[in-house]
N, C-alpha and C positions, 0 to 999 in steps of 0.2 A: 197733178201727177204728170211726170215727164213721159213722153211717148218713147217707146223702145222700138228698135228695128223690127219690122214685121207687123207693128201695130197700126200702121198708117190707115186712117179712115175707119177704124173699127171702134165701136163703142165698147167700153169696159163695163161688164155687168157682174154682180155678185149673186150667186145662186144660194139662197138660204135654206135652212133645214125645213123639210116638209114643203118644198116649193117646186114649181115647174116654170121654166122659161121657154118660150117659143121664139127663137131668134131668127127673124126673117130679114134682117139687115145684117151686114158684116159686124160681128161682135166677138169679143173675147169674154167667155163666161168662166168665172172662177168660183171654185168651192173647195171646202176642206172636208174630207171624209175620214171617219174612224170606222165604226161598225155599219154606218149608213152605206147605201149603195146609190150610185149614179147610173141611170140608164140614159143613153144618148141615141136618138134617132136622127139620122141625117138623110136628106133627100137631095141628091146631086142636081136634079133637074131644076129645083127651085132655089138651090144654094141656101137651104134652110136647115136648122137643127132644132130639135126639141130635146130639152134636158130636164131631168128630175133629180132631186136629192131626197131619197126616201129613207125614213128612219126605222120603220117597222115592217114586217113581212106582209101582213094582210089584216083586213078587218073581219072579225068573226069567222075565221076559217074558210072563207070563200076565195078560191084561187084567182078568180077574175070576176069583176062585176058583170052582171048579166042584165038584160032588159027587165027582168022581174025584180031586181033589187029595189027595196022600198026607198032607198036613199042613193040613187045613182050618182057617181062622181061628177061634179060639175053642175049638178042641178040645184035648184033653190032649196030642196029638202035635204041636201047633203050636209054632213057634219062640217063644221068650220075647219077642222084639222084633217080632212080626208086625204090630203096630199102627203101626209106623213107615211102612208102605206104604199108599199111597192106596187101592189095590184091596182090601187086607185090611180097612181101616177101613170102607169102604163096605159090603162084604159082612157084616162084623160088625154094623154098625148096622141093616142091612136084616133080618138074622136076628133081632135083638132085637125089632124092630118087628113082624115076622111072628109071633113068639110072643105078641105083644100084640093080635093080630088086626087089624093095621093094613093097609088096602088101599093099594097103591102110589099110587093115584090121589088119596089124601088127603094125601100128603106134599108139603110146600112146601119146596123145596130152595134153599139159599143156598150160594155158594162164594166164599171170600175168601182172598187171599194169592197166593203163587207169584211173588214179586218176583224180578227179576234183580239181586240185591244186589251181585254182583261186576260192576262197571260195564264193565270192559274185556273181557268174555267175549262171544263170539258168542251171541246169543239162542237159536240152534238147539241149543246145548250147555248151556244154562241148566237147572239142576235145577228152578227155579221154573216155567219154560215146560213142561218135561216133566211136572211134577206137574199142571199145569193141563190139558194135553192128555190125559193118562192118566185124570184124574178125569172129564173130559167124555166120553171114549170109554166108560168103564165105566158112567157114569150113563145114557148113551144106550142101551147094551146092556141095562141093567136097567130100561129104560122109565121113568126118572125125569127130569122136566124141571127145568131150573135156572130158578128164578123171579127170582133176583137174583144178580148177579155183580160183584165188585170184585176183579179179579185182574190180575196182571202189573205192569208198571212197574218202577221201580228203587228204590222206597221200601218199607221194611217197614211193618207195621201192628200196632197194638194193638187188639184187639176186646173188647167186652163185649156178651154176648148175654143178653137177658132171655128166659129159656126159656119162660115161660108165655104171653107175648104176642108172641113171635117178632119182637122188636125187637133190632137189632144196631147198636151204635155202633162206628164205625171211626175211629181216629186214626192218622195217618201219622207215621213217624219215619224218620230218615236212616241209622240204624245197623242192621246185620243182627241178627235175633233168631230 
C-alpha cells in the first residue's frame, strides 16, 4: 500500500467488528460502521488512543460491568465474543488505561456511528440508537465526558483515526457495514 501525505511513520491498523485496539504507537486505525458504534478514548499525555467497534448495546441488561460480574470483561471466564458489547468494550478500555495510570479526567472521548441503516424500522427499536444510548449512559456512569460525537442518522461511516494526535476522519456511505 502506498503511503499518503500525513501517514509518515504511522502503522495502518484495521479495527474489526467486536474488537478493541489500544494504539500506543503512532497508528491510523480504520473501521467501517453501520449500526455499530466506535468509542475512542485518547490520552494526550501518552499520545495513546483506545478504540472499540461495538456491535450490540449490552450483555444481559447490565449497563456497565461490575466487580461482582461472574464473567468480567477481559477475564479468563469471559465470553469469547464479549467485546461485541458496548458496555464490555468501555469497561475493557478503561481497565487497560487504569493499568497505565491514566486518570479519567485526562481522557478525551469521541463517539461515532450508531446509524439506523434499516430505513423502515422505528428508531426506538434501532440497534444503532440502542448502541448510542447505552454508550452514553455507561460513559456518564463512568464519569467520562464525550467531547465529540457523530452518531445516528441513516448512513454508515468509514473512519480513520490518527491515534497519536487524536484526529478522526469520517466519510459517510449509504450501505450498511
